[in-house]
N, C-alpha and C positions, 0 to 999 in steps of 0.2 A: 578541186580537181585541176584547175588552171595552174595553181602554184606548183604542183608536182610535175607538170609538163615543163614549166620554166626551170625547175630544178634539174631535170634530166638534160635539157638543152644546155644549161650552164655547165654541167659536168662534162658533156661531150666537147664543148668549146674549150674548157680548161685542159682537157686531155690533149686536144689538137694543138693548143698553144704550147703546152709543155713539149710535145714532139717537135714542133717547128723550132722552138728555142734550143732544144738539145742538139738538133742537126747543125745549127750555126756554130761557127768557131768564135770564141770570145775575143780573139785578137783580130777579128775582121776578115780572116781568110775564108772561113766557111767551107763550103764544098770546093771552092776554087783551089784551095791549098792542096787538096788531095789529087787534083788533076794537073799537077805540074808547077806548083809554086805560084809565082806572080803572073804567069802567062795566062792570057785569056783565050781559051780554046772553045770554039763553037758556041754552045749554049750555056757555058759555065757562068758567064756574066748575067744571063737571063735567069739562071737558077738562083743566083744571089739576090737579084732584084725580086724574084718571086718570093723568096723566103722573107725578105725585108717587108714587102707589101703584105704578105699573108700574116706576118706578126702584128703589124699595125691593124689590119682588118679584123683579125680575131680578137685583138684587145678592145677595139671599138664595139664589136658585136657583143663581147662579154659585158662591157659596161652597160650597153643598151638592154641586154637581157636582165641584168641585175635591177636596173631602174624599172623595167616593165614588170618584173616579178614583185617588186614592192607595191606596185599598183594592184596587182592581182591578189596579193596577200592582204591588203587593207580593204578590199572590196567585200562587203557583207554578203554572206551566202543566203539566198532566198529560201533554201530548203530547211534551214535551221529554225526551229521554233523554241521560244523561251517559255519555260514552265514558270508561271507566276503564282502558283498555288502556295509556295513556301515564303513568299515575300510578305513581310508584315505590313499591314495597312496602318493608317494614322490612328484608327480606333483600337487596334490590338496592341499598340506599343505601351509598355509600362513606363510610368514616370521615373525619372532618375532619382536615386536615393539621395537624400540630403544628410549630411553628416550631423551626428548628435553632439552638441557641445559637452565637453568634459569639464566637470568642476575641479578646481585646483584644491589640493589638500592644504588647509591652513596649519602652519607650524608655529 
Protein backbone atom coordinates (compact mmCIF):
# COMPACT_ATOMS: atom_id res chain seq x y z
CA UNK A 1 0.00 0.00 0.00
CA UNK A 2 2.85 2.39 0.78
CA UNK A 3 4.35 2.03 -2.67
CA UNK A 4 1.11 3.09 -4.38
CA UNK A 5 1.02 6.27 -2.27
CA UNK A 6 4.54 7.10 -3.41
CA UNK A 7 3.57 6.36 -7.00
CA UNK A 8 0.67 8.83 -6.82
CA UNK A 9 2.86 11.50 -5.21
CA UNK A 10 5.59 11.00 -7.82
CA UNK A 11 3.01 11.36 -10.60
CA UNK A 12 1.65 14.62 -9.12
CA UNK A 13 5.15 16.08 -8.67
CA UNK A 14 6.07 15.11 -12.25
CA UNK A 15 2.94 16.81 -13.59
CA UNK A 16 3.68 19.98 -11.59
CA UNK A 17 7.30 19.94 -12.77
CA UNK A 18 6.18 19.66 -16.39
CA UNK A 19 3.80 22.60 -15.94
CA UNK A 20 6.47 24.78 -14.31
CA UNK A 21 9.02 23.97 -17.01
CA UNK A 22 6.54 24.60 -19.83
CA UNK A 23 5.68 28.06 -18.41
CA UNK A 24 9.33 29.11 -18.57
CA UNK A 25 10.84 30.47 -21.76
CA UNK A 26 13.84 28.41 -22.93
CA UNK A 27 15.78 31.57 -23.86
CA UNK A 28 15.64 32.93 -20.33
CA UNK A 29 12.81 35.40 -20.81
CA UNK A 30 10.10 33.34 -19.17
CA UNK A 31 7.02 35.27 -18.19
CA UNK A 32 8.96 38.53 -18.13
CA UNK A 33 9.18 38.60 -21.94
CA UNK A 34 5.41 38.71 -22.23
CA UNK A 35 5.24 41.72 -19.91
CA UNK A 36 7.33 44.11 -21.97
CA UNK A 37 10.57 42.54 -23.09
CA UNK A 38 13.54 43.22 -20.84
CA UNK A 39 11.79 45.68 -18.53
CA UNK A 40 11.25 44.49 -15.00
CA UNK A 41 7.72 45.50 -14.02
CA UNK A 42 6.53 44.99 -10.47
CA UNK A 43 6.41 41.29 -9.65
CA UNK A 44 7.75 39.86 -12.89
CA UNK A 45 11.23 39.36 -11.47
CA UNK A 46 9.69 37.66 -8.45
CA UNK A 47 7.67 35.42 -10.77
CA UNK A 48 10.83 34.36 -12.59
CA UNK A 49 12.56 33.69 -9.27
CA UNK A 50 9.53 31.72 -8.11
CA UNK A 51 9.54 29.57 -11.24
CA UNK A 52 13.27 28.94 -10.92
CA UNK A 53 13.04 28.02 -7.24
CA UNK A 54 9.95 25.88 -7.77
CA UNK A 55 11.71 23.95 -10.54
CA UNK A 56 14.63 23.13 -8.26
CA UNK A 57 12.33 22.35 -5.32
CA UNK A 58 10.11 20.03 -7.34
CA UNK A 59 13.17 18.30 -8.79
CA UNK A 60 14.61 17.70 -5.32
CA UNK A 61 11.23 16.51 -4.01
CA UNK A 62 10.95 14.13 -6.99
CA UNK A 63 14.36 12.60 -6.31
CA UNK A 64 13.53 12.28 -2.61
CA UNK A 65 10.22 10.56 -3.35
CA UNK A 66 11.91 8.14 -5.73
CA UNK A 67 14.49 7.22 -3.10
CA UNK A 68 11.85 6.81 -0.40
CA UNK A 69 9.67 4.71 -2.69
CA UNK A 70 12.56 2.32 -3.27
CA UNK A 71 12.74 1.80 0.49
CA UNK A 72 8.99 1.18 0.64
CA UNK A 73 9.21 -1.22 -2.32
CA UNK A 74 11.98 -3.32 -0.73
CA UNK A 75 10.29 -3.53 2.67
CA UNK A 76 8.72 -6.96 3.18
CA UNK A 77 4.99 -6.98 3.81
CA UNK A 78 4.02 -8.58 7.11
CA UNK A 79 0.62 -9.68 5.80
CA UNK A 80 2.03 -11.96 3.12
CA UNK A 81 2.34 -15.61 4.09
CA UNK A 82 4.46 -18.05 2.14
CA UNK A 83 2.92 -21.44 1.36
CA UNK A 84 5.68 -23.97 1.99
CA UNK A 85 3.61 -27.08 1.23
CA UNK A 86 4.94 -27.37 -2.34
CA UNK A 87 8.59 -26.86 -1.45
CA UNK A 88 10.45 -30.19 -1.62
CA UNK A 89 12.34 -31.18 1.49
CA UNK A 90 15.70 -32.94 1.56
CA UNK A 91 14.01 -36.36 1.93
CA UNK A 92 11.67 -35.99 -1.06
CA UNK A 93 14.32 -34.93 -3.55
CA UNK A 94 15.18 -37.52 -6.18
CA UNK A 95 18.85 -38.22 -6.89
CA UNK A 96 20.28 -36.81 -10.08
CA UNK A 97 20.40 -39.23 -12.98
CA UNK A 98 23.88 -40.42 -13.92
CA UNK A 99 24.66 -40.88 -17.60
CA UNK A 100 25.04 -44.45 -18.85
CA UNK A 101 28.32 -45.06 -20.69
CA UNK A 102 27.87 -45.96 -24.33
CA UNK A 103 30.10 -48.68 -25.80
CA UNK A 104 31.88 -47.81 -29.01
CA UNK A 105 31.29 -49.92 -32.13
CA UNK A 106 34.43 -51.85 -33.08
CA UNK A 107 35.10 -51.65 -36.82
